[in-house]
C-alpha positions as CSV (number, residue, x, y, z in Angstrom):
1,M,-15.9,13.4,-31.2
2,T,-17.0,12.8,-27.5
3,E,-14.1,12.7,-25.2
4,T,-14.0,9.4,-23.2
5,P,-13.3,9.1,-19.4
6,Y,-9.9,7.6,-20.3
7,S,-8.8,10.4,-22.7
8,K,-9.9,12.9,-20.0
9,F,-7.9,11.0,-17.5
10,V,-4.8,11.1,-19.6
11,R,-5.2,14.8,-20.3
12,S,-5.6,15.5,-16.6
13,C,-2.4,13.7,-15.8
14,S,-0.1,16.4,-17.2
15,F,3.5,17.2,-16.5
16,T,2.4,17.9,-12.9
17,L,1.7,14.3,-12.2
18,A,4.6,13.0,-14.3
19,F,7.4,15.1,-12.8
20,T,6.1,15.0,-9.2
21,T,5.7,11.2,-9.2
22,M,9.3,11.0,-10.5
23,L,10.6,12.9,-7.6
24,L,8.3,11.1,-5.3
25,G,10.2,7.9,-5.9
26,M,13.5,9.5,-5.2
27,L,12.8,11.1,-1.9
28,I,10.2,9.2,0.1
29,L,10.4,7.9,3.7
30,V,10.4,4.2,3.1
31,G,11.6,0.8,4.0
32,C,13.1,-0.6,0.8
33,G,16.4,-1.0,-1.0
34,D,18.2,-2.9,-3.7
35,D,18.6,-6.3,-2.1
36,T,19.1,-9.0,-4.7
37,D,19.9,-11.5,-2.0
38,D,16.4,-11.4,-0.4
39,E,15.3,-14.8,-1.8
40,V,18.6,-16.3,-0.6
41,Q,17.8,-14.8,2.8
42,L,14.4,-16.4,2.7
43,D,15.9,-19.7,1.9
44,G,18.2,-19.4,4.9
45,D,15.3,-18.6,7.2
46,N,13.4,-21.5,5.7
47,E,16.2,-23.9,6.4
48,S,16.1,-22.9,10.1
49,E,12.4,-23.4,10.3
50,T,12.6,-26.8,8.6
51,E,15.3,-27.9,11.0
52,S,13.1,-26.8,13.9
53,E,10.2,-28.8,12.6
54,V,12.4,-31.9,12.3
55,E,13.6,-31.4,15.9
56,Q,10.0,-31.1,17.0
57,E,9.1,-34.4,15.2
58,M,12.1,-36.1,16.9
59,S,11.0,-34.8,20.3
60,T,7.5,-36.1,19.7
61,D,8.7,-39.6,18.8
62,G,10.8,-39.7,22.0
63,D,7.8,-38.5,24.1
64,Q,5.6,-41.2,22.6
65,D,8.2,-43.8,23.7
66,A,8.3,-42.4,27.2
67,D,4.5,-42.4,27.3
68,S,4.5,-46.2,26.6
69,D,6.5,-46.5,29.8
70,G,3.7,-44.7,31.8
71,D,5.3,-41.3,32.3
72,P,2.2,-39.0,32.9
73,D,4.2,-35.8,32.3
74,V,5.1,-36.7,28.8
75,E,1.4,-36.9,27.7
76,E,1.0,-33.3,28.5
77,E,4.1,-32.4,26.4
78,V,2.7,-34.3,23.4
79,E,-0.5,-32.2,23.5
80,E,1.5,-29.0,23.4
81,E,1.4,-27.5,19.9
82,G,4.2,-25.0,20.5
83,P,5.1,-21.9,22.6
84,P,2.3,-19.5,23.5
85,P,1.9,-16.3,21.4
86,E,4.5,-13.7,22.0
87,V,3.3,-11.1,24.5
88,L,2.3,-7.8,22.7
89,P,2.2,-4.3,24.4
90,F,-1.5,-4.2,23.9
91,E,-4.2,-6.3,22.2
92,P,-4.5,-5.8,18.4
93,A,-7.7,-5.1,16.6
94,G,-10.1,-8.0,16.6
95,P,-13.5,-9.1,17.8
96,D,-12.7,-8.1,21.4
97,A,-10.4,-5.1,20.8
98,A,-10.4,-1.8,18.9
99,P,-7.0,0.0,19.5
100,D,-6.4,3.6,18.5
101,P,-5.8,3.3,14.7
102,M,-3.9,6.6,14.5
103,S,-1.2,5.4,17.0
104,W,1.6,2.9,16.2
105,G,0.3,-0.6,16.4
106,P,1.5,-3.4,18.8
107,W,4.1,-4.8,16.4
108,P,7.5,-3.7,15.1
109,V,7.6,-3.9,11.3
110,G,9.9,-5.9,9.1
111,V,10.5,-5.2,5.4
112,M,12.0,-7.3,2.6
113,T,12.3,-6.9,-1.2
114,I,11.5,-9.9,-3.4
115,D,11.8,-10.0,-7.2
116,F,8.9,-11.9,-8.9
117,T,8.6,-12.8,-12.6
118,D,5.3,-13.7,-14.3
119,N,6.3,-16.2,-17.0
120,S,2.7,-16.3,-18.3
121,R,3.1,-12.7,-19.5
122,L,5.9,-12.1,-21.9
123,D,7.0,-8.6,-23.2
124,P,6.2,-8.6,-26.9
125,D,9.3,-6.6,-27.7
126,T,11.9,-8.4,-25.5
127,G,10.3,-11.8,-24.9
128,E,11.1,-11.4,-21.2
129,P,8.5,-12.3,-18.5
130,R,6.9,-9.5,-16.6
131,F,9.1,-8.4,-13.7
132,L,7.7,-7.2,-10.4
133,R,10.1,-6.0,-7.8
134,T,8.0,-6.1,-4.7
135,E,8.2,-4.7,-1.1
136,I,6.6,-6.6,1.7
137,W,6.1,-5.1,5.2
138,Y,5.0,-7.4,8.0
139,P,4.7,-7.8,11.8
140,V,7.8,-9.0,13.5
141,K,8.9,-10.1,17.0
142,Q,9.1,-7.7,19.9
143,E,12.9,-8.0,20.1
144,Y,13.1,-5.7,17.1
145,A,11.1,-2.8,18.7
146,D,14.2,-0.7,19.0
147,G,15.6,-1.5,15.5
148,P,18.1,-1.4,13.9
149,F,16.0,0.5,11.5
150,F,16.6,0.4,7.8
151,V,18.1,3.5,6.1
152,L,17.3,4.1,2.5
153,N,20.1,5.1,0.1
154,F,18.4,6.1,-3.1
155,K,21.6,5.8,-5.2
156,E,22.0,2.2,-4.1
157,E,18.3,1.6,-5.1
158,A,19.0,3.2,-8.5
159,A,22.2,1.3,-9.1
160,D,20.6,-1.4,-11.4
161,A,17.7,0.7,-12.7
162,P,17.4,1.5,-16.4
163,L,18.3,5.2,-16.2
164,G,19.8,5.6,-19.6
165,D,21.8,8.8,-20.1
166,K,20.3,10.2,-16.9
167,R,22.3,7.9,-14.7
168,E,25.1,10.5,-14.2
169,V,22.6,13.2,-13.2
170,I,21.0,11.0,-10.6
171,M,24.3,9.7,-9.2
172,N,25.7,13.2,-8.9
173,A,22.5,14.7,-7.4
174,D,22.6,15.7,-3.7
175,L,20.1,13.1,-2.5
176,P,20.0,12.4,1.3
177,N,19.7,9.0,3.0
178,I,16.3,8.5,4.5
179,D,15.5,6.9,7.8
180,T,12.6,4.4,8.1
181,R,10.7,2.7,10.9
182,S,11.2,-0.7,9.6
183,I,13.8,-3.5,10.1
184,R,15.1,-5.2,7.0
185,D,14.6,-9.0,6.8
186,A,13.5,-9.3,10.4
187,E,11.9,-12.5,11.6
188,I,8.1,-12.5,11.3
189,D,6.0,-12.9,14.5
190,I,4.3,-16.2,13.5
191,S,2.9,-16.8,16.9
192,N,0.2,-14.0,16.7
193,G,-0.8,-14.7,13.1
194,P,-2.4,-15.3,10.8
195,Y,-2.5,-11.7,9.4
196,P,-4.8,-10.2,6.8
197,L,-3.1,-9.2,3.5
198,V,-3.3,-5.7,2.0
199,F,-2.0,-4.9,-1.5
200,F,-0.8,-1.4,-2.3
201,S,-0.6,0.0,-5.8
202,H,1.6,3.1,-6.5
203,G,0.7,6.2,-8.5
204,A,1.6,6.8,-12.1
205,N,5.3,6.7,-12.5
206,G,5.6,6.2,-8.8
207,I,7.4,3.5,-6.9
208,R,6.4,0.7,-4.6
209,W,7.5,2.6,-1.4
210,Q,5.8,5.9,-2.2
211,S,3.3,5.9,0.8
212,V,5.4,4.3,3.5
213,F,3.7,6.5,6.1
214,H,0.7,4.3,5.6
215,T,2.0,0.9,4.5
216,I,4.3,0.6,7.6
217,Q,1.5,1.9,9.9
218,L,-0.8,-0.9,8.6
219,A,1.9,-3.5,9.2
220,S,2.3,-2.3,12.8
221,H,-1.4,-3.1,13.3
222,G,-1.1,-6.6,12.1
223,Y,-1.2,-6.7,8.3
224,I,1.1,-8.1,5.7
225,V,1.4,-5.4,3.1
226,V,2.5,-6.2,-0.4
227,S,3.5,-3.5,-2.9
228,P,5.0,-4.0,-6.4
229,D,6.7,-1.7,-8.8
230,H,4.4,-1.8,-11.8
231,Q,6.9,-2.5,-14.6
232,Y,7.2,0.2,-17.3
233,N,5.2,2.8,-15.2
234,T,7.7,3.6,-12.5
235,I,10.1,6.4,-11.6
236,W,12.8,4.8,-13.6
237,E,10.9,5.2,-16.9
238,I,10.1,8.8,-16.3
239,I,13.7,9.7,-15.4
240,S,15.1,8.0,-18.4
241,G,12.4,8.8,-21.0
242,G,10.2,11.5,-19.7
243,F,6.5,11.5,-19.3
244,Q,4.7,9.1,-21.7
245,A,0.9,9.6,-21.6
246,D,0.2,6.2,-23.2
247,S,2.0,4.5,-20.3
248,L,-0.9,5.4,-18.0
249,L,-3.5,3.4,-19.8
250,S,-1.2,0.6,-20.8
251,S,-0.2,0.3,-17.1
252,L,-3.8,0.4,-15.9
253,A,-4.7,-2.4,-18.2
254,V,-2.2,-4.8,-16.7
255,R,-2.0,-3.6,-13.0
256,P,-4.9,-5.8,-11.9
257,Q,-3.1,-8.8,-13.3
258,D,0.0,-7.8,-11.3
259,M,-2.1,-7.7,-8.1
260,S,-3.8,-11.1,-8.7
261,F,-0.5,-12.7,-9.7
262,L,1.1,-11.5,-6.4
263,L,-1.8,-12.8,-4.4
264,D,-1.3,-16.2,-6.1
265,R,2.3,-16.1,-5.0
266,M,1.4,-15.1,-1.4
267,E,-1.0,-18.1,-1.3
268,E,1.9,-20.3,-2.3
269,Y,4.1,-18.8,0.4
270,N,1.4,-19.4,2.9
271,E,1.1,-23.1,2.1
272,D,4.8,-23.8,1.8
273,P,6.3,-25.2,5.1
274,A,9.7,-24.3,3.9
275,N,8.8,-20.6,3.5
276,M,9.3,-17.9,6.1
277,F,5.7,-16.8,5.6
278,F,4.2,-20.3,6.0
279,D,0.8,-20.2,7.7
280,S,1.2,-16.5,8.5
281,M,-1.6,-15.1,6.2
282,D,-5.3,-14.9,6.7
283,M,-6.4,-15.7,3.1
284,E,-10.0,-15.0,3.8
285,N,-9.4,-11.3,4.5
286,I,-7.6,-9.5,1.8
287,G,-7.7,-5.7,1.0
288,A,-6.4,-3.3,-1.7
289,T,-5.3,0.2,-1.4
290,G,-3.4,2.7,-3.6
291,H,-2.9,6.3,-4.6
292,S,-4.0,8.0,-7.8
293,L,-3.6,5.5,-10.7
294,G,-3.1,2.9,-7.8
295,G,-6.4,4.1,-6.4
296,I,-8.1,3.3,-9.7
297,T,-6.3,-0.1,-9.7
298,S,-7.7,-0.8,-6.2
299,T,-11.2,0.2,-7.3
300,I,-10.9,-2.5,-10.0
301,M,-9.7,-5.4,-7.9
302,P,-12.9,-6.6,-6.2
303,C,-14.6,-6.4,-9.6
304,V,-12.1,-8.8,-11.2
305,D,-10.9,-10.9,-8.3
306,E,-13.4,-12.0,-5.7
307,R,-10.6,-12.7,-3.1
308,F,-10.4,-9.0,-2.4
309,K,-12.8,-8.1,0.5
310,A,-12.3,-4.3,1.2
311,V,-10.7,-1.3,-0.6
312,S,-9.2,2.0,0.6
313,L,-8.8,4.5,-2.3
314,H,-6.5,7.5,-2.1
315,S,-7.1,10.3,-4.6
316,P,-8.7,7.9,-7.2
317,N,-10.9,8.4,-10.2
318,I,-13.8,6.1,-9.3
319,S,-15.6,6.1,-12.6
320,A,-12.5,5.0,-14.5
321,G,-12.0,2.1,-12.0
322,L,-15.6,1.0,-12.3
323,M,-15.5,1.1,-16.1
324,M,-12.3,-0.9,-16.2
325,G,-13.6,-3.4,-13.7
326,S,-17.0,-3.7,-15.4
327,C,-18.9,-3.1,-12.2
328,G,-20.7,-0.2,-10.6
329,W,-21.4,1.1,-7.1
330,E,-24.9,-0.4,-7.3
331,N,-23.4,-3.9,-7.3
332,Y,-19.9,-3.1,-5.9
333,P,-19.1,-6.3,-4.0
334,V,-17.1,-5.0,-0.9
335,P,-16.9,-2.2,1.6
336,S,-14.9,0.9,0.5
337,I,-13.5,4.1,1.8
338,T,-12.6,6.9,-0.6
339,M,-10.2,9.6,0.4
340,G,-9.3,12.9,-1.3
341,G,-8.2,16.5,-0.9
342,T,-10.3,19.5,-1.9
343,L,-7.3,21.3,-3.6
344,D,-6.2,18.3,-5.6
345,G,-4.9,19.9,-8.8
346,T,-3.9,16.6,-10.6
347,L,-7.2,14.7,-10.4
348,P,-9.8,17.4,-9.6
349,Y,-11.5,16.7,-6.3
350,C,-15.0,17.5,-7.6
351,T,-14.7,14.5,-10.0
352,M,-13.9,12.1,-7.1
353,Y,-16.6,13.6,-4.9
354,C,-19.3,13.6,-7.5
355,D,-18.4,10.1,-8.7
356,Y,-18.8,9.0,-5.1
357,K,-22.2,10.7,-4.8
358,N,-23.5,9.6,-8.1
359,Y,-22.6,6.0,-7.6
360,I,-23.6,5.8,-3.9
361,T,-25.9,2.9,-4.3
362,G,-25.9,-0.8,-3.4
363,D,-25.8,-2.4,0.0
364,Q,-22.1,-2.4,0.8
365,P,-20.7,0.1,3.4
366,K,-19.2,3.2,1.7
367,Y,-17.3,6.1,3.4
368,L,-15.9,9.3,2.1
369,Y,-12.9,11.2,3.7
370,E,-12.5,14.8,2.6
371,L,-9.4,16.7,3.5
372,V,-10.0,20.4,3.3
373,A,-7.0,22.1,1.6
374,G,-5.4,18.7,0.9
375,G,-3.6,18.2,-2.4
376,H,-2.9,15.2,-4.6
377,F,0.4,14.3,-3.0
378,T,-0.7,14.9,0.6
379,F,-1.6,11.2,0.3
380,S,2.0,10.2,-0.3
381,D,5.4,11.0,1.3
382,I,6.5,13.5,-1.4
383,C,6.2,16.5,0.9
384,R,8.7,15.3,3.5
385,L,11.8,16.7,1.8
386,D,12.9,19.9,0.1
387,L,12.0,18.8,-3.4
388,I,12.2,22.3,-4.8
389,Q,15.9,22.3,-4.2
390,V,16.4,18.9,-5.8
391,A,14.3,20.0,-8.8
392,E,16.8,22.9,-9.2
393,E,19.8,20.5,-9.0
394,L,18.2,18.4,-11.7
395,E,17.5,21.5,-13.8
396,M,13.8,20.6,-14.3
397,G,12.5,24.2,-14.6
398,N,9.6,26.1,-13.3
399,D,7.0,23.4,-14.2
400,A,8.6,21.2,-11.6
401,T,8.2,23.9,-8.9
402,N,4.6,24.2,-9.8
403,A,4.1,20.5,-9.7
404,L,5.5,20.2,-6.3
405,N,2.9,22.5,-4.9
406,D,0.0,20.0,-5.3
407,G,-0.2,19.1,-1.6
408,C,3.0,20.5,-0.3
409,A,2.4,24.3,-0.5
410,D,1.9,26.7,2.4
411,Y,-1.8,26.9,1.5
412,N,-2.3,23.1,1.7
413,A,-3.2,21.3,4.9
414,P,0.0,20.4,6.8
415,F,0.8,17.0,5.6
416,E,2.1,15.6,8.9
417,E,-1.2,16.2,10.6
418,A,-3.2,15.1,7.5
419,Q,-1.4,11.8,7.3
420,Q,-2.2,11.1,10.9
421,T,-5.9,11.3,10.1
422,I,-5.5,9.3,6.9
423,N,-3.9,6.5,9.0
424,H,-6.7,6.9,11.6
425,Y,-9.6,6.3,9.1
426,A,-7.9,3.9,6.7
427,T,-6.6,1.7,9.5
428,A,-9.9,1.7,11.4
429,F,-11.6,0.8,8.2
430,F,-9.4,-2.2,7.6
431,N,-9.5,-3.2,11.2
432,A,-13.3,-3.3,11.0
433,Y,-13.6,-5.2,7.8
434,L,-10.5,-7.4,7.6
435,R,-9.7,-8.0,11.3
436,G,-13.3,-8.4,12.5
437,S,-13.1,-5.5,14.9
438,D,-16.7,-4.2,15.2
439,G,-15.5,-1.7,17.9
440,S,-13.3,0.0,15.2
441,L,-16.5,1.2,13.5
442,D,-16.7,3.7,16.3
443,Y,-13.7,5.5,14.8
444,L,-15.4,5.9,11.5
445,I,-17.1,9.1,12.4
446,E,-16.5,12.9,12.0
447,I,-14.2,14.2,14.8
448,A,-14.0,17.9,15.7
449,D,-10.7,17.9,17.7
450,E,-7.2,18.5,16.2
451,P,-5.8,17.2,13.9
452,F,-9.3,16.2,12.5
453,D,-10.5,19.8,12.3
454,S,-9.5,19.8,8.6
455,V,-11.5,16.6,7.8
456,N,-15.1,16.1,6.8
457,F,-16.1,12.5,7.1
458,F,-19.2,10.8,5.7
459,E,-20.8,7.4,5.8
460,G,-23.1,6.7,2.9
461,D,-24.6,9.6,1.0
462,V,-23.1,13.1,0.8
463,P,-24.6,16.5,0.1
464,D,-24.4,17.9,-3.5
465,F,-21.0,19.4,-4.3
466,W,-20.7,22.8,-2.7
467,E,-19.5,24.9,-5.7
468,E,-22.0,26.7,-7.8
469,G,-23.9,24.3,-10.0
470,G,-23.0,21.3,-7.8
471,C,-22.1,18.0,-9.4
472,E,-23.9,19.0,-12.6
473,A,-21.3,21.7,-13.2
474,C,-18.3,19.6,-12.1
475,G,-17.3,18.6,-15.6
476,G,-14.9,15.9,-14.3
477,L,-14.4,12.4,-15.6
478,G,-17.5,10.3,-15.9
479,R,-19.8,13.4,-16.1
C-alpha cells in the first residue's frame, strides 16, 4: 500500500515533536495568562468609549447652536473629527516609509486573552461548542512604552487546564516566571490605525503564545496579531494524555475553520462602536503565519478563505497544506515566504526545500528563507530556558533530552541571532504586502553581514537540493 503524504507526516511527527511541543507551552517568553475577566475588561473600556462619543455628540450640538449665533470659531470646531494621531518615535511601514524590520517597531504592545466559543461546531462526545482561548497582541499608546510589562506565571495559566492526574506534577515542578515585552489589557492606539491583521497558528500540541518573539515584534510594527489555542491539540492534552498521533490530522482538519471563525469575530469587533477594537482593523489586509502544523494551516488559509492576502510559513510541510487546501503553487492566490532550518529533525528540511522548488510556479511572489544549522524549534521560543533540567524534574527520560536538541543544541545556529533574522524577513514581507511599503521589498534580499551570515535567501526559484541525488533523492512528503 502506497504511503500517503498524511501518513508520512504523522510518522515524522514522533515523540520528538510531541514532547518538545509540550515543554514549549510551559516555558516560552510570552504575553499571556489566565484572565477570565478579559471580556469584562473589554466591556469596561467600551463603556468609556461610548461615554466619550456621547460627550462629543453633545459638544457638537452646542457648537451648532453657537454657529447659528454667528460665532466663526465654532465652525472650525465642528469640522474637527478628533485629536490628531499620537506622535510616534518614527514613521511606521507604509507607502512612504520602510523602517528596519529587525528593530523594535514604533509602538508599545498590548496583550489580552479572550475566550471564544463557536456554537456552530459542537463536540460530538460532549455536545459543547468549540472553545478557542485566544491571545491578541496590538499596538498601544506611547504612554505604555516603559511598561508595566506582563509577567507570565505558568502555574496560574495551568490552573484551569485539563491536566488530569498530571496536575500535581506540574504544580510541583520548578517552573520560573517569565518576563514579556507586552502590557496586559493596555489601551489600543486608535489614532494611528487601522492596522492589518495577522493570524498565528501554533505547532502540534503547542500553545497560542509559543512564538512570542515574533508575534509581539509584529504588533510593535503596527499589526493586530490573533492567536488561538487549537482545542484538543494543545500542551494540556499532551501533558494529560501523552502524544496522540491521530490528533494531528484531526486538528489540521478543523484549524482552518478556527482561523476563519476568529476572522469573523474580528470583523464584528471592528464594526461595533461599543468595542475597544472598533474601527482599528484594516480588513483588506489580512495575513496568516504559523509554525510546523501551524505553518501547514497557514498554507491552507488563502486556498479556503479569500480574505487572507499573504502568508509567512515557519517549518511547514507545503505539500500537505496544498493538498488540504485543494490548491497548488501554480494557482496559489497570494504572496508567500517559506522559512526553515537545514538541520530540522522533526519535519526534514529537504522536504520543505524540494516542495518549494517543485511547486515554484504561478505569478505570485514567493520567497525562501534558509537557516543554515537551524532546527525545528529555532522558529519558536523553546530554546530560551534550560528545558533539559525541567525534563529531568518531570522524569521524561532520555527521549526528551534528544527531542530538545532540535534547534537548541550547541551545533545549531544560535537561536537569539537566528530569531533576529526571522523577524527581519517575515516583518519586511508583511510590511511590503500588507502595509503597502514598497520600500520594504529592499530588505527581502540576501545579506552577508552578521547575524545574516547563516541565512541563504531566495526570491523565486532555487537551485536543486545540494545533497547527492538532489530533490529526486529527498524522499520527503509529497515526493
